[in-house]
Residue frames as a rotation matrix with the C-alpha (Angstrom) as fourth column:
UNK 1
0.739 0.535 -0.409 -12.14
-0.427 -0.097 -0.899 17.27
-0.521 0.839 0.157 15.51
UNK 2
0.334 -0.569 0.752 -10.48
0.622 0.732 0.278 15.16
-0.709 0.375 0.598 12.93
UNK 3
-0.547 -0.635 -0.546 -8.17
-0.054 -0.624 0.779 16.69
-0.835 0.455 0.308 10.30
UNK 4
-0.869 0.255 0.423 -10.29
0.487 0.300 0.820 15.27
0.082 0.919 -0.385 7.46
UNK 5
0.150 0.963 -0.225 -13.41
0.979 -0.176 -0.100 16.82
-0.136 -0.206 -0.969 9.00
UNK 6
0.128 -0.198 -0.972 -11.71
0.183 -0.958 0.219 20.22
-0.975 -0.206 -0.087 9.03
UNK 7
-0.872 -0.484 -0.073 -10.62
-0.012 -0.128 0.992 19.77
-0.489 0.866 0.106 5.41
UNK 8
-0.515 0.767 0.382 -14.15
0.844 0.377 0.381 18.76
0.148 0.519 -0.842 4.44
UNK 9
0.346 0.658 -0.668 -15.58
0.767 -0.609 -0.203 21.82
-0.541 -0.442 -0.716 6.19
UNK 10
-0.273 -0.536 -0.798 -13.13
-0.099 -0.810 0.578 24.12
-0.957 0.237 0.168 4.39
UNK 11
-0.964 -0.087 0.252 -13.95
0.222 0.262 0.939 22.50
-0.148 0.961 -0.233 1.03
UNK 12
-0.137 0.987 0.088 -17.68
0.991 0.137 0.001 22.81
-0.011 0.087 -0.996 1.64
UNK 13
0.300 0.223 -0.928 -17.33
0.404 -0.911 -0.089 26.48
-0.864 -0.348 -0.363 2.50
UNK 14
-0.708 -0.578 -0.406 -15.44
-0.174 -0.414 0.894 26.98
-0.684 0.704 0.192 -0.78
UNK 15
-0.753 0.515 0.410 -18.28
0.649 0.476 0.594 25.26
0.111 0.713 -0.693 -2.63
UNK 16
0.164 0.921 -0.353 -20.84
0.957 -0.235 -0.171 27.47
-0.240 -0.309 -0.920 -0.95
UNK 17
-0.412 -0.369 -0.834 -19.04
0.210 -0.928 0.307 30.71
-0.887 -0.049 0.460 -1.85
UNK 18
-0.995 0.026 0.101 -20.17
0.097 -0.133 0.986 30.34
0.039 0.991 0.130 -5.46
UNK 19
-0.265 0.962 -0.059 -23.76
0.862 0.264 0.432 29.75
0.431 0.064 -0.900 -4.44
UNK 20
0.150 0.280 -0.948 -23.72
0.767 -0.638 -0.067 32.75
-0.624 -0.717 -0.311 -2.11
UNK 21
-0.724 -0.478 -0.498 -22.11
0.065 -0.765 0.641 34.94
-0.687 0.432 0.584 -4.78
UNK 22
-0.841 0.475 0.260 -24.73
0.346 0.101 0.933 33.94
0.416 0.874 -0.250 -7.34
UNK 23
0.016 0.885 -0.465 -27.47
0.998 0.016 0.065 34.63
0.065 -0.465 -0.883 -4.78
UNK 24
-0.100 -0.113 -0.989 -26.20
0.421 -0.905 0.061 38.17
-0.902 -0.410 0.138 -4.28
UNK 25
-0.962 -0.231 -0.142 -25.96
-0.041 -0.394 0.918 38.72
-0.268 0.889 0.370 -8.05
UNK 26
-0.552 0.826 0.111 -29.51
0.667 0.358 0.654 37.42
0.501 0.435 -0.748 -8.49
UNK 27
0.108 0.559 -0.822 -30.70
0.891 -0.421 -0.169 39.73
-0.441 -0.715 -0.543 -5.70
UNK 28
-0.513 -0.372 -0.774 -29.09
0.071 -0.917 0.393 42.70
-0.855 0.147 0.497 -7.48
UNK 29
-0.985 0.159 0.068 -30.61
0.069 0.004 0.998 41.78
0.158 0.987 -0.015 -10.86
UNK 30
-0.247 0.950 -0.189 -34.03
0.890 0.300 0.344 41.22
0.383 -0.083 -0.920 -9.33
UNK 31
-0.069 0.170 -0.983 -33.77
0.677 -0.716 -0.171 44.52
-0.733 -0.677 -0.066 -7.43
UNK 32
-0.895 -0.257 -0.363 -33.17
-0.091 -0.693 0.715 46.30
-0.436 0.673 0.597 -10.75
UNK 33
-0.707 0.704 0.060 -36.32
0.378 0.305 0.874 44.70
0.597 0.641 -0.482 -12.18
UNK 34
-0.049 0.668 -0.743 -38.17
0.997 -0.017 -0.081 45.65
-0.066 -0.744 -0.665 -8.98
UNK 35
-0.399 -0.184 -0.898 -37.06
0.322 -0.945 0.051 49.29
-0.858 -0.269 0.437 -9.26
UNK 36
-0.994 0.036 -0.104 -37.90
-0.111 -0.342 0.933 49.53
-0.002 0.939 0.344 -12.97
UNK 37
-0.438 0.890 -0.124 -41.35
0.684 0.420 0.597 48.05
0.583 0.177 -0.793 -12.36
UNK 38
-0.037 0.395 -0.918 -41.94
0.890 -0.405 -0.209 50.47
-0.454 -0.825 -0.336 -9.49
UNK 39
-0.672 -0.281 -0.686 -40.91
0.021 -0.933 0.361 53.46
-0.741 0.227 0.632 -11.59
UNK 40
-0.921 0.385 0.068 -43.11
0.105 0.077 0.991 52.32
0.376 0.920 -0.111 -14.49
UNK 41
-0.163 0.901 -0.402 -46.08
0.937 0.270 0.224 51.97
0.310 -0.340 -0.888 -12.18
UNK 42
-0.146 0.052 -0.988 -45.49
0.642 -0.755 -0.135 55.37
-0.753 -0.654 0.076 -10.57
UNK 43
-0.880 -0.240 -0.410 -45.08
-0.112 -0.734 0.670 57.14
-0.461 0.636 0.619 -13.91
UNK 44
-0.754 0.654 0.058 -48.21
0.307 0.273 0.912 55.54
0.580 0.706 -0.406 -15.37
UNK 45
0.005 0.770 -0.638 -50.30
0.999 0.018 0.031 56.27
0.035 -0.638 -0.770 -12.31
UNK 46
-0.379 -0.226 -0.897 -49.01
0.401 -0.914 0.061 59.84
-0.834 -0.337 0.437 -12.36
UNK 47
-0.974 -0.051 -0.219 -49.91
-0.167 -0.488 0.857 60.35
-0.150 0.872 0.467 -16.03
UNK 48
-0.529 0.849 0.000 -53.43
0.725 0.452 0.519 58.94
0.441 0.274 -0.855 -15.62
UNK 49
-0.943 0.329 -0.047 -56.27
-0.247 -0.789 -0.562 61.31
-0.222 -0.518 0.826 -14.90
UNK 50
-0.308 0.914 0.265 -60.05
0.474 0.389 -0.790 61.38
-0.825 -0.117 -0.553 -14.94
UNK 51
0.037 0.270 -0.962 -60.02
-0.631 -0.740 -0.232 63.64
-0.775 0.616 0.143 -18.00
UNK 52
0.941 0.286 0.179 -60.57
-0.037 0.615 -0.788 62.14
-0.335 0.735 0.590 -21.44
UNK 53
0.218 -0.931 0.292 -57.36
0.665 0.360 0.654 60.85
-0.714 0.052 0.698 -23.00
UNK 54
0.726 -0.088 -0.682 -55.39
-0.436 -0.826 -0.357 63.32
-0.532 0.557 -0.638 -25.01
UNK 55
0.912 -0.367 -0.185 -52.86
-0.013 0.423 -0.906 62.75
0.411 0.828 0.381 -27.75
UNK 56
0.136 -0.944 0.301 -49.86
-0.631 -0.317 -0.708 63.68
0.763 -0.094 -0.639 -25.61
UNK 57
-0.021 -0.104 0.994 -50.57
-0.921 0.389 0.022 61.09
-0.389 -0.915 -0.104 -22.87
UNK 58
-0.183 -0.107 -0.977 -49.48
-0.603 0.797 0.026 57.58
0.776 0.594 -0.211 -23.73
UNK 59
-0.087 0.230 0.969 -51.14
-0.914 0.368 -0.170 54.93
-0.396 -0.901 0.178 -21.62
UNK 60
-0.498 -0.092 -0.862 -50.55
-0.511 0.835 0.206 51.25
0.701 0.543 -0.463 -22.18
UNK 61
0.459 0.814 0.356 -53.24
-0.763 0.156 0.628 49.17
0.455 -0.560 0.692 -20.46
UNK 62
0.777 -0.165 -0.608 -50.85
0.262 0.962 0.074 46.30
0.572 -0.216 0.791 -19.74
UNK 63
-0.193 -0.924 0.329 -48.15
-0.036 -0.329 -0.944 48.40
0.981 -0.194 0.030 -18.10
UNK 64
-0.061 0.207 0.976 -49.93
-0.926 -0.377 0.022 48.75
0.372 -0.903 0.215 -14.76
UNK 65
0.908 0.351 0.227 -50.75
-0.414 0.835 0.362 45.04
-0.062 -0.423 0.904 -14.27
UNK 66
0.614 -0.754 -0.234 -47.29
0.358 0.530 -0.768 44.18
0.704 0.387 0.596 -15.58
UNK 67
-0.209 -0.688 0.695 -45.71
-0.388 -0.594 -0.704 46.60
0.898 -0.417 -0.143 -13.14
UNK 68
0.339 0.408 0.848 -47.69
-0.939 0.089 0.333 45.23
0.060 -0.909 0.413 -10.21
UNK 69
0.991 -0.012 -0.130 -46.73
0.002 0.997 -0.074 41.68
0.131 0.073 0.989 -11.26
UNK 70
0.275 -0.960 0.042 -43.06
0.238 0.026 -0.971 42.69
0.931 0.277 0.236 -11.58
UNK 71
-0.140 -0.277 0.951 -43.07
-0.771 -0.572 -0.280 44.35
0.622 -0.772 -0.133 -8.17
UNK 72
0.615 0.450 0.648 -44.69
-0.776 0.494 0.393 41.38
-0.143 -0.745 0.652 -6.42
UNK 73
0.925 -0.332 -0.185 -42.57
0.247 0.896 -0.370 38.72
0.289 0.296 0.910 -8.14
UNK 74
0.112 -0.931 0.348 -39.43
-0.046 -0.355 -0.934 40.79
0.993 0.088 -0.083 -7.53
UNK 75
0.046 -0.042 0.998 -40.19
-0.941 -0.337 0.030 41.10
0.336 -0.940 -0.055 -3.84
UNK 76
0.884 0.331 0.329 -40.89
-0.426 0.860 0.280 37.37
-0.190 -0.388 0.902 -3.50
UNK 77
0.741 -0.652 -0.163 -37.72
0.347 0.579 -0.738 36.35
0.575 0.490 0.655 -5.36
UNK 78
-0.060 -0.766 0.640 -35.56
-0.409 -0.565 -0.716 38.75
0.910 -0.305 -0.280 -3.34
UNK 79
0.313 0.252 0.916 -37.04
-0.950 0.072 0.305 37.37
0.011 -0.965 0.262 -0.11
UNK 80
0.997 0.071 0.036 -36.38
-0.070 0.997 -0.026 33.77
-0.037 0.023 0.999 -1.22
UNK 81
0.413 -0.911 -0.017 -32.75
0.267 0.139 -0.954 34.46
0.871 0.389 0.300 -2.13
UNK 82
-0.131 -0.427 0.895 -32.17
-0.740 -0.559 -0.375 36.26
0.660 -0.711 -0.243 1.18
UNK 83
0.664 0.428 0.613 -33.75
-0.726 0.563 0.394 33.31
-0.176 -0.707 0.685 3.00
UNK 84
0.899 -0.381 -0.215 -31.41
0.238 0.837 -0.492 30.96
0.367 0.392 0.844 1.13
UNK 85
0.023 -0.937 0.348 -28.34
-0.103 -0.349 -0.932 33.00
0.994 -0.014 -0.105 2.10
UNK 86
0.023 0.047 0.999 -29.43
-0.967 -0.253 0.034 33.09
0.254 -0.966 0.040 5.75
UNK 87
0.902 0.366 0.227 -30.10
-0.409 0.894 0.183 29.34
-0.136 -0.258 0.957 5.66
UNK 88
0.609 -0.761 -0.223 -26.66
0.285 0.472 -0.834 28.65
0.740 0.445 0.504 4.19
UNK 89
-0.170 -0.712 0.681 -24.96
-0.458 -0.555 -0.695 30.83
0.873 -0.429 -0.232 6.78
UNK 90
-0.035 0.248 0.968 -26.82
-0.997 0.052 -0.050 29.10
-0.062 -0.967 0.246 9.63
UNK 91
-0.896 -0.389 -0.215 -26.40
-0.422 0.896 0.140 25.56
0.138 0.216 -0.967 8.19
UNK 92
-0.166 0.925 0.341 -30.16
-0.668 0.149 -0.729 24.98
-0.725 -0.348 0.594 7.98
UNK 93
-0.584 -0.047 0.810 -31.36
0.291 0.920 0.264 21.82
-0.757 0.390 -0.523 6.26
UNK 94
0.459 0.877 0.139 -34.13
0.485 -0.117 -0.867 23.59
-0.744 0.466 -0.479 4.30
UNK 95
0.282 -0.386 -0.879 -31.56
-0.547 -0.817 0.183 25.64
-0.788 0.429 -0.441 2.42
UNK 96
-0.747 -0.536 0.392 -30.56
-0.017 0.605 0.796 22.63
-0.664 0.588 -0.461 0.25
UNK 97
-0.202 0.761 0.616 -34.07
0.906 0.384 -0.177 22.31
-0.371 0.523 -0.767 -1.23
UNK 98
0.658 0.455 -0.600 -34.52
0.281 -0.888 -0.364 26.07
-0.698 0.071 -0.712 -1.43
UNK 99
-0.155 -0.796 -0.586 -31.23
-0.508 -0.444 0.738 26.56
-0.847 0.412 -0.335 -3.28
UNK 100
-0.747 -0.053 0.662 -32.16
0.427 0.725 0.540 23.75
-0.509 0.686 -0.519 -5.68
UNK 101
0.260 0.937 0.234 -35.51
0.872 -0.124 -0.473 25.41
-0.415 0.327 -0.849 -6.42
UNK 102
0.616 -0.069 -0.785 -33.88
-0.115 -0.993 -0.002 28.81
-0.780 0.092 -0.620 -6.90
UNK 103
-0.520 -0.847 -0.113 -31.25
-0.308 0.063 0.949 27.35
-0.797 0.528 -0.293 -9.22
UNK 104
-0.458 0.466 0.757 -33.97
0.815 0.560 0.148 25.75
-0.354 0.685 -0.636 -11.34
UNK 105
0.671 0.668 -0.322 -35.67
0.528 -0.735 -0.426 29.16
-0.521 0.116 -0.846 -11.42
UNK 106
0.115 -0.745 -0.657 -32.32
-0.387 -0.643 0.661 30.61
-0.915 0.178 -0.362 -12.49
UNK 107
-0.712 -0.407 0.572 -32.04
0.273 0.590 0.760 28.05
-0.647 0.697 -0.309 -15.28
UNK 108
-0.075 0.800 0.596 -35.40
0.980 0.169 -0.103 29.12
-0.183 0.576 -0.797 -16.65
UNK 109
0.751 0.575 -0.325 -35.20
0.563 -0.814 -0.140 32.88
-0.345 -0.078 -0.935 -16.22
UNK 110
0.380 -0.676 -0.632 -31.71
-0.371 -0.737 0.565 34.19
-0.847 0.020 -0.531 -16.97
UNK 111
0.726 -0.073 -0.684 -30.06
-0.682 0.054 -0.729 34.00
0.090 0.996 -0.011 -20.41
UNK 112
-0.176 -0.835 -0.522 -26.98
-0.537 0.525 -0.660 32.16
0.825 0.164 -0.541 -19.16
UNK 113
0.102 0.337 0.936 -28.87
-0.994 0.066 0.085 30.64
-0.034 -0.939 0.342 -16.28
UNK 114
0.922 0.235 -0.309 -28.64
-0.279 0.954 -0.107 27.11
0.269 0.184 0.945 -17.64
UNK 115
0.157 -0.951 -0.266 -24.85
0.153 0.290 -0.945 27.12
0.976 0.108 0.191 -17.34
UNK 116
-0.483 -0.323 0.814 -24.84
-0.656 -0.483 -0.580 28.82
0.580 -0.814 0.021 -13.96
UNK 117
0.387 0.754 0.531 -27.61
-0.922 0.308 0.235 26.60
0.014 -0.580 0.814 -12.63
UNK 118
0.824 -0.093 -0.559 -25.95
-0.073 0.961 -0.268 23.40
0.562 0.262 0.785 -13.82
UNK 119
-0.209 -0.977 -0.034 -22.60
0.028 0.029 -0.999 24.27
0.977 -0.210 0.021 -12.23
UNK 120
-0.559 0.001 0.829 -24.13
-0.755 -0.415 -0.508 25.34
0.344 -0.910 0.233 -8.94
UNK 121
0.624 0.779 0.065 -26.53
-0.754 0.579 0.311 22.38
0.204 -0.243 0.948 -8.84
UNK 122
0.403 -0.581 -0.707 -23.50
0.177 0.807 -0.563 20.09
0.898 0.101 0.428 -8.98
UNK 123
-0.621 -0.686 0.380 -22.11
-0.203 -0.327 -0.923 21.96
0.757 -0.650 0.064 -6.00
UNK 124
-0.226 0.596 0.770 -25.25
-0.970 -0.212 -0.121 21.79
0.091 -0.774 0.626 -3.87
UNK 125
0.796 0.547 -0.261 -25.73
-0.543 0.835 0.095 18.08
0.270 0.066 0.961 -4.73
UNK 126
-0.177 -0.936 -0.303 -22.21
-0.439 0.351 -0.827 17.21
0.881 -0.013 -0.473 -3.59
UNK 127
0.394 0.357 -0.847 -22.29
0.464 0.718 0.519 14.58
0.793 -0.598 0.117 -0.79
UNK 128
-0.579 -0.658 -0.481 -19.96
0.766 -0.236 -0.598 16.71
0.280 -0.715 0.641 1.38
UNK 129
-0.820 0.347 0.455 -22.33
-0.332 -0.936 0.117 19.67
0.466 -0.055 0.883 1.13
UNK 130
0.208 0.944 -0.255 -25.30
-0.272 0.307 0.912 17.49
0.940 -0.120 0.320 2.02
UNK 131
0.118 -0.256 -0.959 -23.39
0.804 0.592 -0.059 16.12
0.583 -0.764 0.276 5.01
UNK 132
-0.871 -0.477 0.121 -22.46
0.355 -0.780 -0.515 19.69
0.340 -0.406 0.848 6.04
UNK 133
-0.551 0.750 0.367 -26.17
-0.693 -0.656 0.300 20.58
0.466 -0.089 0.881 6.14
UNK 134
-0.797 0.225 0.560 -27.17
-0.235 0.738 -0.632 17.22
-0.556 -0.636 -0.536 7.70
UNK 135
0.283 0.846 -0.452 -29.25
-0.823 -0.028 -0.568 16.61
-0.492 0.533 0.688 4.59
UNK 136
-0.832 -0.554 -0.040 -28.76
-0.517 0.747 0.419 12.95
-0.202 0.369 -0.907 3.78
UNK 137
0.283 0.947 0.151 -31.42
-0.693 0.311 -0.650 11.17
-0.663 0.079 0.745 1.75
């Protein structure tokens, strides 16, 4: 192996640390949303009954579909971020496109996601990173 190839590999791994760290943070934030949606669904299903509604039971008709939507979207997003981390660790070519898509999702969904997404998109679009993943187009 050439010295420059080793240096490039070390630099690429430094670039990927930020992407992996953000993926773990996004997994944690999405897991919190997943847990809150699950608890909301459980509490609403527990408070529902076949009896006529009383004044002490508060039931919002949109909470149950919203909770089911939050649970399913949370599970899908967590699975995608875990797939991206596994792809990065195994140097899979698909991880470049997947990370790009997840960073665009980050830009649209988190309050400071535009800044985070822009910085990390520059990292994943670096020619050394593309060469590391054998993703050259």
